[in-house]
Backbone bond lengths (Angstrom), bond angles and torsions (degrees), N, CA, C in turn:
res aa  C-N    CA-C-N  psi(-1)  N-CA   C-N-CA  omega(-1)  CA-C   N-CA-C  phi
1 X - - - 1.387 - - 1.523 112.25 -
2 X 1.252 116.50 129.95 1.505 120.85 -177.83 1.589 104.63 -97.60
3 X 1.486 108.55 136.46 1.426 111.78 177.80 1.515 107.54 -86.66
4 X 1.245 117.41 138.99 1.517 123.29 175.52 1.577 109.62 -77.85
5 X 1.272 119.20 158.50 1.488 121.94 178.06 1.410 110.96 -59.50
6 X 1.358 123.26 -32.21 1.395 127.38 173.73 1.632 114.05 -60.36
7 X 1.376 110.95 -45.04 1.475 113.46 -172.85 1.468 107.33 -75.96
8 X 1.387 116.73 -30.09 1.457 118.20 -179.82 1.517 111.03 -68.46
9 X 1.223 115.65 -37.21 1.411 124.04 179.40 1.542 110.69 -66.71
10 X 1.343 113.38 -38.96 1.458 119.55 177.82 1.447 108.79 -62.55
11 X 1.397 122.13 -46.59 1.458 127.23 -176.88 1.533 108.84 -64.39
12 X 1.220 116.92 -37.87 1.543 118.91 179.01 1.547 108.12 -67.13
13 X 1.369 124.36 -46.41 1.355 127.39 177.06 1.514 111.62 -55.90
14 X 1.434 114.73 -47.03 1.412 115.72 176.71 1.465 116.42 -60.65
15 X 1.271 111.66 -42.85 1.647 119.51 -179.64 1.413 105.91 -64.19
16 X 1.350 125.27 -45.71 1.404 125.91 179.32 1.570 111.74 -57.92
17 X 1.372 113.02 -46.04 1.590 123.48 179.94 1.638 103.88 -55.29
18 X 1.275 110.94 -54.32 1.601 118.28 -170.85 1.526 106.36 -61.61
19 X 1.345 119.99 -44.98 1.476 119.22 175.70 1.576 115.10 -58.84
20 X 1.173 111.51 -41.89 1.522 119.09 -174.24 1.548 103.25 -68.02
21 X 1.278 120.76 -43.25 1.414 126.38 -178.96 1.432 111.90 -60.98
22 X 1.464 117.07 -45.90 1.406 122.91 173.99 1.423 114.43 -55.22
23 X 1.402 116.42 -51.35 1.494 127.94 -174.07 1.655 104.86 -58.95
24 X 1.329 113.72 -36.56 1.489 113.92 -172.71 1.450 108.08 -76.29
25 X 1.427 122.08 -24.41 1.449 130.27 -178.13 1.561 111.91 -77.31
26 X 1.367 108.93 -21.96 1.499 113.78 179.94 1.458 118.73 -61.19
27 X 1.256 125.74 127.24 1.464 121.51 -178.18 1.538 110.55 -90.12
28 X 1.388 113.73 151.76 1.478 121.83 -179.60 1.509 107.29 -63.26
29 X 1.421 118.75 -46.88 1.313 127.72 179.94 1.455 117.52 -100.16
30 X 1.222 117.54 156.98 1.610 124.47 174.88 1.377 111.24 -143.52
31 X 1.442 111.23 161.88 1.536 117.42 177.55 1.519 108.33 -111.61
32 X 1.248 118.06 137.85 1.478 124.00 175.98 1.516 109.59 -132.09
33 X 1.358 116.38 124.88 1.375 126.17 -178.56 1.611 106.03 -106.19
34 X 1.287 117.59 109.55 1.536 119.04 179.94 1.450 113.87 -150.45
35 X 1.346 120.44 132.83 1.462 120.62 176.96 1.482 115.93 52.36
36 X 1.340 111.05 44.43 1.450 116.81 -178.93 1.536 122.86 67.31
37 X 1.282 112.40 17.46 1.418 116.82 -179.60 1.566 110.52 -125.35
38 X 1.217 121.10 129.80 1.505 119.22 169.50 1.386 110.81 -95.78
39 X 1.305 121.90 117.28 1.572 128.17 -174.97 1.481 107.65 -111.87
40 X 1.384 112.97 143.99 1.416 121.78 168.48 1.597 103.26 -97.85
41 X 1.350 112.64 130.54 1.498 115.04 -173.71 1.545 110.40 -121.10
42 X 1.329 113.72 140.93 1.360 120.58 176.52 1.449 109.34 -131.76
43 X 1.418 121.01 123.86 1.478 127.22 -171.99 1.502 111.74 36.35
44 X 1.330 114.14 54.47 1.445 128.83 170.89 1.588 109.62 67.86
45 X 1.268 115.68 16.47 1.472 120.79 -177.03 1.628 103.75 -113.05
46 X 1.355 119.05 117.43 1.470 118.60 173.80 1.571 106.63 -65.14
47 X 1.314 113.94 138.25 1.480 119.80 177.50 1.600 107.22 -103.21
48 X 1.294 114.48 -53.01 1.546 110.49 179.74 1.548 104.25 -137.34
49 X 1.322 120.96 138.11 1.407 127.48 169.46 1.418 114.31 -107.05
50 X 1.259 113.22 139.02 1.612 121.39 170.32 1.420 112.77 -114.31
51 X 1.352 115.65 122.13 1.466 119.41 -178.64 1.582 107.86 -84.88
52 X 1.378 114.31 107.73 1.472 117.36 175.85 1.509 108.33 -98.91
53 X 1.211 122.47 -21.41 1.571 114.86 172.66 1.500 112.89 -91.19
54 X 1.318 121.37 149.93 1.465 121.17 169.00 1.396 119.17 -51.61
55 X 1.453 114.07 122.75 1.427 119.05 178.97 1.527 107.33 -101.40
56 X 1.348 122.00 123.16 1.315 128.25 174.97 1.604 112.50 -71.65
57 X 1.401 118.28 145.96 1.505 114.35 172.74 1.358 118.34 -67.27
58 X 1.325 119.56 -176.76 1.431 119.35 178.91 1.481 111.08 -68.30
59 X 1.377 115.58 161.07 1.486 119.48 -178.17 1.520 112.10 -56.24
60 X 1.276 121.21 133.56 1.534 116.52 174.98 1.575 108.22 102.26
61 X 1.371 118.92 -20.29 1.509 121.54 -174.60 1.447 106.54 -92.52
62 X 1.287 116.74 146.23 1.530 123.18 170.84 1.535 116.67 -43.41
63 X 1.325 118.28 122.68 1.415 121.19 -177.50 1.589 113.79 -56.02
64 X 1.410 113.73 -21.47 1.434 121.77 177.55 1.520 109.36 -48.40
65 X 1.334 115.05 -36.10 1.548 118.19 -171.87 1.582 108.42 -77.78
66 X 1.282 123.62 12.73 1.502 120.49 174.50 1.516 105.52 -77.20
67 X 1.436 111.33 152.34 1.504 112.67 -179.38 1.618 105.86 -171.26
68 X 1.236 109.52 156.87 1.486 122.14 176.11 1.541 107.85 -123.39
69 X 1.397 116.94 173.65 1.451 116.42 172.49 1.466 114.00 80.70
70 X 1.387 127.80 51.48 1.275 130.73 -177.24 1.457 110.72 -152.04
71 X 1.354 122.61 160.15 1.473 128.87 -179.42 1.496 112.41 -100.48
72 X 1.423 118.24 115.82 1.492 120.67 175.56 1.522 101.84 -170.23
73 X 1.402 118.85 134.10 1.377 117.89 -6.51 1.605 114.18 -90.43
74 X 1.292 114.38 169.69 1.547 119.66 168.77 1.464 98.68 -112.90
75 X 1.364 114.32 125.09 1.459 117.34 177.88 1.620 110.18 -122.69
76 X 1.310 116.53 152.70 1.405 123.16 173.56 1.583 108.09 -73.05
77 X 1.296 113.27 170.00 1.529 115.99 -179.54 1.465 109.56 -63.53
78 X 1.291 123.77 -28.34 1.508 126.56 174.89 1.432 116.24 -73.66
79 X 1.354 110.56 -13.50 1.470 116.06 -176.36 1.458 124.76 99.97
80 X 1.342 111.82 7.95 1.402 121.84 -177.70 1.620 108.72 -80.19
81 X 1.392 115.96 125.93 1.486 122.19 -178.34 1.450 106.93 -76.47
82 X 1.359 116.67 130.83 1.540 124.42 170.86 1.386 119.83 -103.23
83 X 1.309 121.86 -1.42 1.420 120.83 -174.54 1.636 106.53 -126.10
84 X 1.209 110.58 176.72 1.601 120.58 -173.73 1.617 107.07 -153.33
85 X 1.230 116.79 144.07 1.416 125.34 171.22 1.449 110.28 -126.97
86 X 1.364 114.12 161.82 1.474 122.90 168.90 1.483 113.50 50.16
87 X 1.413 114.72 41.47 1.497 120.18 177.88 1.602 104.43 -70.86
88 X 1.338 113.23 144.63 1.411 113.87 -168.64 1.595 110.03 -69.04
89 X 1.297 118.68 -19.82 1.441 127.00 177.24 1.468 111.24 -68.37
90 X 1.386 113.74 -35.82 1.427 124.61 -174.22 1.521 114.99 -145.96
91 X 1.319 120.22 83.53 1.497 124.41 -170.77 1.507 108.37 -66.52
92 X 1.348 114.76 -16.62 1.451 118.49 -178.03 1.542 112.03 -93.93
93 X 1.325 122.83 9.94 1.353 123.13 166.95 1.381 118.48 -90.09
94 X 1.363 116.52 127.66 1.435 121.46 -171.15 1.480 116.02 -128.82
95 X 1.378 111.13 76.04 1.462 115.45 177.90 1.508 115.74 60.44
96 X 1.316 114.28 -105.24 1.540 121.21 164.02 1.459 109.93 -118.11
97 X 1.284 115.34 131.66 1.479 118.56 -179.03 1.480 107.03 -165.12
98 X 1.391 115.69 169.57 1.588 116.07 -165.77 1.463 110.59 -144.20
99 X 1.340 124.13 64.72 1.384 123.99 174.34 1.448 112.33 -89.39
100 X 1.257 116.42 167.29 1.489 128.55 168.40 1.460 118.49 -99.63
101 X 1.276 115.32 133.49 1.495 118.91 -169.25 1.491 112.68 -90.56
102 X 1.423 115.41 -42.73 1.535 116.31 -176.38 1.571 104.04 -122.56
103 X 1.339 114.72 117.13 1.440 115.02 178.97 1.512 105.06 -135.41
104 X 1.368 114.16 168.46 1.535 119.91 172.49 1.474 104.50 -138.34
105 X 1.448 108.61 127.99 1.418 121.19 -173.76 1.503 108.61 -144.53
106 X 1.346 117.22 120.35 1.392 125.20 -167.58 1.476 122.09 28.85
107 X 1.338 101.69 56.43 1.527 121.81 176.39 1.516 118.02 71.21
108 X 1.352 111.30 15.43 1.425 112.21 173.88 1.618 110.50 -121.28
109 X 1.398 117.77 144.03 1.335 120.32 171.42 1.516 114.98 -87.99
110 X 1.438 112.58 135.50 1.424 117.44 -165.68 1.552 106.24 -133.74
111 X 1.308 111.25 145.96 1.501 118.71 178.11 1.617 111.25 -121.07
112 X 1.264 113.74 105.88 1.448 118.14 179.96 1.588 116.01 -85.01
113 X 1.225 110.01 -13.47 1.490 120.51 -178.61 1.547 114.15 -78.18
114 X 1.433 114.09 -62.89 1.376 125.93 -173.71 1.647 106.45 -79.65
115 X 1.211 122.40 66.72 1.419 125.95 -170.09 1.437 112.63 -58.48
116 X 1.474 118.75 -20.02 1.409 119.41 -179.00 1.507 117.79 -66.17
117 X 1.430 110.95 -16.28 1.491 125.51 170.93 1.513 117.90 -67.57
118 X 1.333 112.74 -20.30 1.604 122.33 175.52 1.411 108.79 67.24
119 X 1.369 122.40 26.77 1.414 121.62 179.63 1.564 110.18 -87.95
120 X 1.361 115.91 -38.45 1.373 125.18 -172.23 1.540 113.43 -163.37
121 X 1.286 115.08 163.76 1.439 116.73 177.23 1.613 108.79 -155.76
122 X 1.326 118.26 -178.33 1.347 125.19 178.94 1.575 110.58 -131.60
123 X 1.264 112.93 133.55 1.495 116.17 -179.83 1.479 121.64 -132.04
124 X 1.224 119.15 144.54 1.551 119.83 -179.48 1.439 102.84 -74.13
125 X 1.335 117.50 128.51 1.415 123.58 176.25 1.467 120.18 -112.64
126 X 1.347 118.53 10.16 1.404 119.96 176.92 1.535 112.76 140.15
127 X 1.261 117.02 148.84 1.521 119.44 174.73 1.568 108.65 -90.51
128 X 1.409 114.17 137.79 1.471 121.17 -176.41 1.557 101.10 -85.92
129 X 1.315 120.28 -44.01 1.446 122.28 -174.96 1.682 109.92 -168.34
130 X 1.290 114.20 159.42 1.438 123.47 174.50 1.537 107.54 -138.36
131 X 1.342 115.68 141.75 1.389 120.71 -169.76 1.585 111.18 -149.29
132 X 1.233 122.39 130.51 1.393 125.16 177.32 1.492 108.97 -123.87
133 X 1.313 123.34 121.59 1.438 122.38 177.95 1.601 105.34 -117.09
134 X 1.312 110.99 -169.82 1.514 117.33 174.02 1.534 115.30 -73.82
135 X 1.298 116.53 -11.81 1.421 121.59 -177.61 1.449 117.42 -116.30
136 X 1.381 119.33 -21.28 1.309 123.41 -172.97 1.582 117.93 -161.00
137 X 1.295 119.89 159.29 1.485 118.41 170.80 1.551 105.40 -115.73
138 X 1.425 118.25 139.25 1.284 113.89 -176.43 1.626 101.91 -139.87
139 X 1.422 117.38 150.01 1.407 121.91 169.42 1.576 108.95 -147.18
140 X 1.339 109.48 160.92 1.493 114.98 -177.87 1.464 109.98 -144.88
141 X 1.475 114.18 137.02 1.431 118.18 -171.08 1.519 108.01 -135.26
142 X 1.310 115.51 169.09 1.461 121.94 172.66 1.463 112.29 -110.54
143 X 1.294 118.47 124.99 1.348 127.26 171.10 1.577 115.60 -106.04
144 X 1.332 113.84 128.25 1.405 121.84 -173.32 1.676 111.25 -100.46
145 X 1.169 119.84 117.34 1.556 118.68 178.58 1.526 104.75 -92.09
146 X 1.417 112.88 109.41 1.511 124.01 -170.80 1.446 111.56 -101.89
147 X 1.249 115.20 135.69 1.595 121.54 173.19 1.559 101.85 -90.31
148 X 1.314 110.65 127.26 1.465 118.16 170.65 1.430 119.50 -103.73
149 X 1.373 108.58 -22.86 1.525 120.67 -178.11 1.537 110.36 -51.68
150 X 1.386 114.40 128.72 1.539 120.36 171.91 1.577 101.00 71.53
151 X 1.275 125.82 25.79 1.443 130.40 179.29 1.532 114.81 49.17
152 X 1.307 111.51 41.29 1.429 118.68 179.93 1.458 112.49 -74.50
153 X 1.334 120.87 -39.72 1.563 122.35 -171.82 1.398 112.88 44.66
154 X 1.260 118.78 48.88 1.580 124.51 -175.59 1.532 104.43 -108.84
155 X 1.281 112.79 136.21 1.628 120.10 171.06 1.367 103.32 -78.60
156 X 1.363 121.25 126.31 1.421 123.27 170.15 1.467 111.89 -107.90
157 X 1.376 124.73 -21.63 1.331 123.10 -174.44 1.565 107.60 -144.85
158 X 1.337 119.55 138.34 1.498 124.48 178.42 1.440 103.62 -107.25
159 X 1.357 118.82 147.95 1.505 123.05 177.99 1.536 104.02 -143.62
160 X 1.372 116.19 124.98 1.331 121.88 170.33 1.555 110.52 -100.39
161 X 1.384 116.90 118.89 1.348 119.22 179.61 1.483 113.85 -104.58
162 X 1.323 116.97 125.55 1.456 121.10 -177.36 1.579 105.95 -109.21
163 X 1.260 116.87 124.08 1.611 122.37 -176.04 1.485 102.29 -118.31
164 X 1.362 112.83 129.38 1.526 118.13 166.24 1.445 114.68 -127.63
165 X 1.231 119.84 120.26 1.540 122.55 174.93 1.585 108.96 -103.62
166 X 1.278 113.63 122.61 1.416 127.56 179.06 1.463 109.76 -76.85
167 X 1.418 114.02 152.56 1.449 115.80 175.61 1.615 111.18 -60.40
168 X 1.258 124.14 140.18 1.450 126.41 178.18 1.421 109.60 -57.57
169 X 1.414 116.23 146.98 1.469 128.48 164.84 1.350 111.59 -128.59
170 X 1.426 115.10 130.72 1.357 121.16 -178.03 1.512 114.69 48.08
171 X 1.405 115.18 -110.78 1.482 113.00 -174.43 1.579 108.82 -114.51
172 X 1.270 118.70 26.19 1.403 119.66 -179.20 1.591 104.96 -148.41
173 X 1.365 104.43 166.48 1.623 117.75 169.21 1.506 107.07 -149.36
174 X 1.364 110.83 157.54 1.461 125.44 -173.29 1.451 111.23 -107.72
175 X 1.323 115.03 137.83 1.578 122.41 172.27 1.543 107.74 -127.62
176 X 1.337 111.01 122.75 1.484 123.08 -176.46 1.585 105.44 -102.74
177 X 1.374 114.57 127.93 1.472 119.25 179.39 1.412 109.48 -122.09
178 X 1.302 117.40 134.86 1.538 120.95 172.24 1.505 107.83 -131.94
179 X 1.357 113.80 128.30 1.510 116.12 -179.19 1.653 103.51 -118.98
180 X 1.383 110.30 123.25 1.455 120.56 179.08 1.457 113.58 -113.86
181 X 1.306 117.70 112.93 1.406 125.96 -168.72 1.540 113.80 -104.06
182 X 1.339 118.96 129.52 1.363 121.42 175.91 1.666 113.07 -136.26
183 X 1.211 120.29 140.99 1.393 123.02 -178.03 1.546 108.73 -59.53
184 X 1.312 122.69 144.73 1.424 126.94 -172.83 1.533 105.70 -98.52
185 X 1.266 117.01 -11.11 1.529 119.47 -172.89 1.586 104.68 -142.02
186 X 1.247 113.37 -179.47 1.414 121.45 175.52 1.576 118.55 -72.46
187 X 1.265 112.27 -7.25 1.445 123.23 -179.20 1.494 113.39 -90.15
188 X 1.264 125.95 141.57 1.391 132.41 179.14 1.620 108.20 -67.17
189 X 1.269 118.56 158.48 1.402 121.96 179.40 1.530 105.95 -127.36
190 X 1.255 121.51 114.40 1.510 121.71 -178.43 1.502 111.98 -110.74
191 X 1.391 112.86 129.18 1.419 122.28 171.13 1.544 110.22 -93.26
192 X 1.317 115.83 115.14 1.428 117.56 -174.96 1.494 109.30 -93.91
193 X 1.379 116.54 151.62 1.462 121.40 -174.17 1.530 109.16 -59.43
194 X 1.338 113.39 137.95 1.319 115.34 177.31 1.614 110.15 -161.83
195 X 1.307 119.86 158.96 1.495 119.16 -165.23 1.465 117.74 -72.73
196 X 1.534 118.22 -18.43 1.379 118.77 173.27 1.553 105.07 -147.90
197 X 1.336 116.01 130.49 1.463 124.18 166.10 1.419 109.27 175.21
198 X 1.416 115.13 160.74 1.565 117.60 -167.25 1.586 108.79 104.58
199 X 1.220 113.11 -154.88 1.471 123.51 -172.19 1.442 111.51 -75.90
200 X 1.452 116.74 101.86 1.433 122.53 174.39 1.549 115.70 -108.76
201 X 1.359 109.07 158.23 1.467 115.55 178.91 1.422 112.05 -138.41
202 X 1.323 120.65 115.75 1.453 128.05 -175.61 1.513 103.80 -100.36
203 X 1.394 116.90 109.92 1.386 123.49 -170.01 1.484 116.77 -78.59
204 X 1.325 126.70 167.92 1.304 131.64 -179.98 1.605 110.37 -55.03
205 X 1.368 105.00 149.74 1.424 113.03 179.66 1.495 113.99 -70.34
206 X 1.291 120.62 -13.57 1.433 129.25 175.83 1.495 110.56 -62.87
207 X 1.346 122.09 -27.27 1.368 123.50 -177.38 1.542 119.73 -90.71
208 X 1.250 115.66 144.60 1.465 120.19 179.16 1.575 107.04 -149.99
209 X 1.395 110.83 -175.33 1.538 113.36 -179.10 1.464 117.60 -56.71
210 X 1.316 112.18 -31.86 1.507 119.99 -172.99 1.509 117.32 -81.72
211 X 1.453 115.22 -33.54 1.379 117.62 -173.26 1.565 115.91 -111.22
212 X 1.418 115.37 6.85 1.548 115.64 173.71 1.485 108.53 -141.16
213 X 1.305 114.25 173.58 1.497 120.31 -176.78 1.383 108.01 -159.99
214 X 1.477 112.57 158.43 1.445 125.84 175.07 1.479 110.25 -126.19
215 X 1.453 109.43 144.22 1.489 114.90 175.17 1.548 97.90 -136.46
216 X 1.328 117.57 141.40 1.518 124.05 -178.71 1.544 101.78 -107.04
217 X 1.375 109.97 173.16 1.466 121.05 173.56 1.549 110.04 -64.89
218 X 1.293 117.01 -19.81 1.391 115.13 -176.36 1.630 108.97 -102.26
219 X 1.319 113.14 7.35 1.562 115.00 174.89 1.469 110.30 86.38
220 X 1.324 120.78 17.39 1.443 125.21 -179.33 1.596 113.07 -88.07
221 X 1.187 125.50 141.17 1.424 131.45 178.45 1.574 109.97 -109.30
222 X 1.347 107.77 179.91 1.535 109.09 178.81 1.435 115.21 -62.14
223 X 1.319 118.75 -19.68 1.489 120.70 -178.36 1.626 106.89 -74.43
224 X 1.343 124.36 -27.67 1.319 124.75 179.62 1.449 123.19 -138.78
225 X 1.189 121.00 11.02 1.440 133.03 175.19 1.471 114.90 -63.90
226 X 1.211 122.56 -39.76 1.464 125.49 -172.99 1.627 105.36 -61.43
227 X 1.280 119.80 141.40 1.504 128.14 178.22 1.533 112.54 67.48
228 X 1.274 119.75 25.51 1.401 127.80 176.12 1.463 109.21 -108.92
229 X 1.266 121.49 -174.53 1.538 125.40 168.04 1.494 113.54 -127.87
230 X 1.271 114.73 151.14 1.479 117.22 -170.10 1.672 109.75 -149.00
231 X 1.238 110.68 146.96 1.526 114.20 167.96 1.428 112.12 -84.16
232 X 1.293 115.60 -34.16 1.506 120.86 178.63 1.690 112.67 -146.97
233 X 1.257 115.15 159.55 1.450 119.97 178.94 1.574 106.11 -131.06
234 X 1.276 119.46 124.47 1.500 123.05 174.30 1.522 105.99 -109.12
235 X 1.417 110.33 121.05 1.486 113.90 178.77 1.574 104.11 -126.28
236 X 1.355 115.33 129.45 1.444 116.85 171.71 1.512 111.14 -151.12
237 X 1.362 112.55 170.48 1.354 118.52 -178.61 1.484 114.13 179.92
238 X 1.412 121.21 -164.33 1.360 125.81 -170.49 1.515 107.50 -81.07
239 X 1.294 116.09 140.31 1.484 122.69 177.77 1.551 109.82 -135.73
240 X 1.203 118.52 91.47 1.452 125.13 -169.70 1.508 109.66 61.81
241 X 1.321 121.21 -111.80 1.445 121.49 -175.35 1.495 105.23 -109.11
242 X 1.362 115.41 5.47 1.495 122.18 171.71 1.414 118.68 -113.03
243 X 1.332 119.35 -175.81 1.429 119.80 173.88 1.603 109.72 -134.83
244 X 1.232 117.79 161.89 1.367 123.07 -171.80 1.529 114.22 178.83
245 X 1.308 117.87 178.11 1.620 119.05 -174.24 1.447 108.22 174.20
246 X 1.365 107.23 -164.48 1.385 123.44 -174.56 1.452 115.02 -138.17
247 X 1.355 121.43 143.91 1.495 120.59 166.08 1.564 108.32 -115.66
248 X 1.308 112.44 122.03 1.469 115.97 178.63 1.513 104.10 -98.95
249 X 1.327 121.35 128.58 1.411 128.49 176.76 1.432 115.86 -120.00
250 X 1.366 121.83 127.84 1.465 127.91 173.71 1.558 115.47 -92.37
251 X 1.181 115.67 128.54 1.470 117.27 -178.34 1.609 109.20 -68.00
252 X 1.407 111.80 148.72 1.441 118.00 -175.05 1.563 111.95 -67.29
253 X 1.368 114.86 -22.09 1.398 122.49 178.94 1.612 113.92 -76.27
254 X 1.207 111.23 -13.21 1.523 116.85 -170.89 1.580 112.10 -66.27
255 X 1.302 116.60 151.81 1.464 119.80 -174.30 1.603 107.87 -65.19
256 X 1.356 111.30 135.89 1.556 122.77 -179.99 1.534 108.01 56.34
257 X 1.346 116.99 47.91 1.488 118.25 -179.14 1.619 105.58 -89.16
258 X 1.348 120.24 146.88 1.402 127.44 -7.28 1.571 108.67 -65.08
259 X 1.362 114.21 144.30 1.316 117.38 -169.56 1.543 118.53 -84.36
260 X 1.337 118.33 144.99 1.325 119.47 178.25 1.581 105.76 -64.69
261 X 1.300 114.79 156.18 1.482 121.03 179.52 1.626 114.11 -133.88
262 X 1.273 105.26 153.38 1.536 116.12 173.46 1.432 107.42 -117.83
263 X 1.457 115.09 123.85 1.316 121.79 -179.38 1.577 109.50 -132.14
264 X 1.226 117.80 122.83 1.520 115.53 176.15 1.471 114.54 -61.83
265 X 1.317 120.05 117.90 1.501 121.30 -178.58 1.441 114.00 -65.99
266 X 1.380 116.87 168.03 1.464 120.94 172.65 1.427 112.27 -50.22
267 X 1.377 117.12 138.49 1.492 119.68 172.08 1.528 112.98 89.35
268 X 1.313 117.99 -16.87 1.429 118.74 -177.51 1.507 115.73 -77.20
269 X 1.274 122.16 130.76 1.523 125.00 -177.32 1.569 113.09 51.19
270 X 1.359 112.55 42.73 1.500 123.54 173.46 1.576 106.98 63.36
271 X 1.277 114.13 38.39 1.427 120.70 177.71 1.541 117.56 71.74
272 X 1.264 115.78 17.75 1.439 115.15 176.69 1.554 112.60 -67.02
273 X 1.266 115.97 162.87 1.541 120.78 -174.10 1.509 115.45 -106.92
274 X 1.261 120.70 120.79 1.411 122.71 170.32 1.515 114.00 -143.52
275 X 1.272 118.17 134.50 1.539 121.29 -173.43 1.560 103.76 -135.46
276 X 1.343 110.40 156.19 1.489 115.44 -174.09 1.406 114.07 -158.35
277 X 1.351 124.69 124.95 1.375 128.55 172.17 1.663 102.42 -86.27
278 X 1.306 109.74 118.87 1.518 118.59 -174.27 1.549 109.63 -126.01
279 X 1.382 119.79 80.72 1.341 124.42 -178.46 1.616 114.31 -57.80
280 X 1.345 114.52 -24.11 1.419 115.43 -179.11 1.574 111.96 -109.18
281 X 1.311 113.12 33.80 1.573 117.50 175.47 1.458 106.62 -74.97
282 X 1.254 121.58 -31.66 1.529 117.90 -171.85 1.529 111.25 -114.67
283 X 1.246 118.47 -6.22 1.512 121.83 -178.53 1.535 112.10 -157.01
284 X 1.279 114.84 156.28 1.430 122.80 -179.43 1.496 109.43 -76.63
285 X 1.463 113.56 164.94 1.458 117.23 176.55 1.501 105.28 -147.04
286 X 1.345 113.24 126.20 1.493 115.14 -167.47 1.513 107.77 -116.09
287 X 1.431 118.58 123.48 1.449 120.22 179.03 1.477 108.95 -99.17
288 X 1.343 115.31 124.90 1.473 125.40 -178.37 1.542 107.59 -92.74
289 X 1.408 113.08 145.28 1.570 110.52 179.91 1.548 107.52 -67.26
290 X 1.252 116.93 153.43 1.547 125.58 174.60 1.496 110.41 84.90
291 X 1.393 118.96 -6.52 1.488 118.81 171.84 1.502 117.34 -113.54
292 X 1.370 112.51 161.21 1.584 114.12 -178.06 1.549 105.14 -117.52
293 X 1.373 109.40 139.49 1.364 118.74 179.51 1.518 113.76 -121.26
294 X 1.442 119.23 124.86 1.450 118.73 -165.41 1.501 108.95 -118.88
295 X 1.382 113.32 148.40 1.538 121.78 170.96 1.512 103.59 -132.45
296 X 1.330 114.00 137.17 1.429 120.15 178.73 1.602 110.74 -124.41
297 X 1.244 114.61 140.95 1.542 119.27 -176.55 1.547 105.44 -142.84
298 X 1.308 115.89 154.60 1.524 126.14 179.19 1.599 105.16 -129.55
299 X 1.167 113.25 132.72 1.605 118.28 173.03 1.469 111.35 -118.07
300 X 1.203 122.07 131.32 1.445 132.33 174.08 1.438 107.29 -105.87
301 X 1.396 117.08 108.92 1.404 122.41 174.93 1.428 115.02 -95.91
302 X 1.370 124.27 126.98 1.495 116.76 -170.40 1.436 111.05 -148.82
303 X 1.347 120.21 153.56 1.487 130.29 164.99 1.461 107.45 -90.90
304 X 1.281 112.49 159.32 1.508 122.36 179.80 1.441 110.99 76.66
305 X 1.357 122.69 -143.25 1.348 125.16 -179.45 1.557 112.83 -127.91
306 X 1.291 120.06 146.64 1.471 128.83 176.80 1.528 109.18 -118.96
307 X 1.306 110.40 156.63 1.490 121.53 179.10 1.533 116.91 -103.03
308 X 1.356 123.71 155.63 1.365 117.71 166.76 1.483 118.04 -56.83
309 X 1.288 120.98 -28.32 1.438 123.46 177.03 1.539 109.06 -65.85
310 X 1.267 115.11 -42.53 1.461 117.97 176.02 1.509 112.17 -63.58
311 X 1.303 118.05 -44.97 1.412 118.12 175.75 1.449 117.98 -59.70
312 X 1.371 116.49 -34.07 1.475 118.75 176.76 1.529 110.92 -72.04
313 X 1.390 115.51 -34.45 1.513 114.68 175.59 1.593 113.38 -66.14
314 X 1.307 114.10 -37.97 1.465 115.66 170.53 1.496 115.77 -59.21
315 X 1.362 120.48 -40.87 1.508 122.64 -176.65 1.534 101.45 -71.34
316 X 1.347 122.92 -43.08 1.441 119.08 -177.60 1.640 112.05 -56.07
317 X 1.288 110.96 -44.40 1.432 117.89 178.55 1.553 112.93 -62.78
318 X 1.349 112.05 -43.16 1.486 115.50 179.14 1.488 115.33 -65.15
319 X 1.383 116.30 -41.63 1.445 117.80 -169.93 1.546 109.15 -78.43
320 X 1.333 120.18 -8.05 1.447 123.45 174.15 1.599 111.82 -72.44
321 X 1.336 112.12 -19.15 1.465 116.20 -173.62 1.529 112.04 -86.49
């Protein structure tokens, strides 16, 4: 049977329409689960990875340093990695993660940060949901804060983490984090004041004192930022032949805002970079059973260089939400 010119034209129009519809349904971001990591992908480039399976430490290191429930790698749009795990100076550093260091639960003091002490740990306990829209990718998971001391293996605190990655714009993309805490038992959970705990970020091994810098919302640098407070921290530096970095923003509704911060000073650990929003650095925080306690953060991951003025604008937009 021969096709007429009209029928051929009709088929071509239908094909073009179908192709256009397919293209319009394609999402900018996608989710990939592989080798224990959930990755948000953009144009075949993983942006942020979440480790949901337990990751063992390097060979020869105490197995106590195994962990799940942390973010690594976090990459710029050009593919430069901004995080680091299992550094020899701190095997318990896991890219971006948020444990509490000094807590009190059922009469016992527990450390969920320094897991080599085998007092306590945090584990991924399952995904609540995963969603990809035309504008963002989002997933939610449960973290269990587990008491290991005296072989208890008891969950003391539940934490729902909600992670939203917005479609990239120009040379950056935005990650929104929300941490919702509830007591796992009828006992209260107390976070005691300590110099570092909460949301921490161990930066790429490419960075040191000479090729990277920090500026906070209060104008502090690596020389004097530690033990101050901040609404945001802008850290950037050299990445191969390029530049890039991250802005960490604390929401105005967070506990003890503007938050106390921990910033490794110049010369410490051979110039390695670690920064930390630590809302309980200067005062305790008590979680009562039956109540929910929330922290919100926004990350701006970028290539090239950003200014303090841009960081302030991002914070103003974030805190309106």
